[in-house]
C-alpha positions as a Markdown table, in Angstrom:
| # | Residue | x | y | z |
|---|---|---|---|---|
| 1 | Met | 25.8 | 90.5 | -84.9 |
| 2 | Asn | 27.6 | 87.4 | -83.4 |
| 3 | Lys | 29.3 | 85.3 | -85.9 |
| 4 | Leu | 28.2 | 81.5 | -85.7 |
| 5 | Pro | 30.8 | 78.8 | -85.1 |
| 6 | Thr | 31.7 | 76.7 | -88.2 |
| 7 | Pro | 29.4 | 73.6 | -88.3 |
| 8 | Leu | 31.3 | 70.4 | -87.7 |
| 9 | Lys | 31.0 | 67.5 | -89.9 |
| 10 | Phe | 29.5 | 64.3 | -88.6 |
| 11 | Glu | 32.8 | 62.4 | -88.5 |
| 12 | Glu | 34.3 | 65.2 | -86.5 |
| 13 | Val | 31.4 | 65.2 | -83.9 |
| 14 | Ile | 31.6 | 61.4 | -83.2 |
| 15 | Gln | 35.3 | 61.7 | -82.6 |
| 16 | Lys | 34.8 | 64.0 | -79.7 |
| 17 | Glu | 35.4 | 62.2 | -76.4 |
| 18 | Thr | 32.3 | 63.6 | -74.7 |
| 19 | Val | 30.2 | 62.5 | -77.7 |
| 20 | Lys | 31.6 | 59.1 | -77.6 |
| 21 | Ile | 30.6 | 58.8 | -73.9 |
| 22 | Ala | 27.2 | 60.2 | -74.4 |
| 23 | Leu | 26.6 | 57.8 | -77.3 |
| 24 | Ser | 27.8 | 54.8 | -75.2 |
| 25 | Glu | 25.2 | 55.8 | -72.6 |
| 26 | Gly | 22.3 | 55.9 | -74.9 |
| 27 | Ala | 22.3 | 59.3 | -76.4 |
| 28 | Phe | 21.9 | 59.7 | -80.2 |
| 29 | Leu | 22.7 | 62.3 | -82.9 |
| 30 | Ile | 20.1 | 64.1 | -85.0 |
| 31 | Gln | 21.3 | 65.8 | -88.2 |
| 32 | Val | 19.7 | 69.3 | -88.4 |
| 33 | Pro | 20.0 | 71.3 | -91.7 |
| 34 | Phe | 21.7 | 74.6 | -91.1 |
| 35 | Ile | 19.6 | 77.4 | -92.6 |
| 36 | Glu | 21.0 | 81.0 | -91.8 |
| 37 | Asn | 18.4 | 83.3 | -90.1 |
| 38 | Asp | 18.4 | 85.8 | -92.8 |
| 39 | Ser | 15.0 | 87.1 | -93.6 |
| 40 | Glu | 16.0 | 89.4 | -96.3 |
| 41 | Val | 13.9 | 88.6 | -99.4 |
| 42 | Val | 15.7 | 88.3 | -102.6 |
| 43 | Arg | 14.5 | 88.1 | -106.2 |
| 44 | Met | 15.5 | 85.1 | -108.3 |
| 45 | Asn | 14.8 | 83.7 | -111.8 |
| 46 | Ile | 14.2 | 80.0 | -112.3 |
| 47 | Ser | 13.2 | 77.9 | -115.4 |
| 48 | Ile | 10.4 | 75.3 | -114.8 |
| 49 | Glu | 8.1 | 73.3 | -117.0 |
| 50 | Arg | 5.0 | 75.2 | -117.9 |
| 51 | Gly | 2.6 | 72.5 | -116.6 |
| 52 | Leu | 4.2 | 72.3 | -113.3 |
| 53 | Leu | 4.1 | 76.2 | -113.0 |
| 54 | Arg | 0.3 | 76.0 | -113.8 |
| 55 | Ala | -0.2 | 73.4 | -111.1 |
| 56 | Ile | 1.9 | 75.5 | -108.5 |
| 57 | Asp | -0.1 | 78.5 | -109.3 |
| 58 | Asp | -3.4 | 76.6 | -109.0 |
| 59 | Cys | -2.5 | 75.1 | -105.7 |
| 60 | Ala | -1.1 | 78.3 | -104.3 |
| 61 | Gln | -4.2 | 80.0 | -105.2 |
| 62 | Glu | -6.3 | 77.3 | -103.6 |
| 63 | Arg | -4.4 | 77.8 | -100.4 |
| 64 | Gly | -4.6 | 81.6 | -100.5 |
| 65 | Leu | -0.7 | 81.8 | -101.0 |
| 66 | Thr | 1.5 | 83.8 | -103.6 |
| 67 | Arg | 3.5 | 81.7 | -105.9 |
| 68 | Ser | 6.7 | 82.8 | -103.8 |
| 69 | Ala | 5.1 | 81.8 | -100.5 |
| 70 | Phe | 4.0 | 78.4 | -102.0 |
| 71 | Leu | 7.5 | 77.7 | -103.3 |
| 72 | Ala | 9.2 | 78.8 | -100.0 |
| 73 | Thr | 6.8 | 76.5 | -98.2 |
| 74 | Ala | 7.6 | 73.7 | -100.4 |
| 75 | Ala | 11.3 | 74.3 | -100.0 |
| 76 | Arg | 11.1 | 74.2 | -96.2 |
| 77 | His | 9.1 | 71.0 | -96.3 |
| 78 | Glu | 11.9 | 69.4 | -98.5 |
| 79 | Leu | 14.6 | 70.7 | -96.2 |
| 80 | Asn | 12.7 | 69.3 | -93.2 |
| 81 | Ile | 12.6 | 72.7 | -91.5 |
C-alpha cells in the first residue's frame, strides 16, 4: 500500500509560491477533513445518556438502520464527509 504524504497545515499551504499566485488570480482554498480509507470495523465502548440512547435506537429503527450504522452516519454528517 502506498503511504500518503503528510498533510500540510493551512499556514504552510498559503506560503507556497504557486498557491499565492493561484489565490491572487481568484482561486480559493477549501479545508477537507482527512479520514483514512480504512474500512476495518472495530468494536468500541462509549458512555451516553440513557434517554439519548433510546432516541438513537428509535430513530435508527425508523430508518431501518442498526445503532452502529446510525452513529456512523451521524459522525460522517458532523465531519462533513
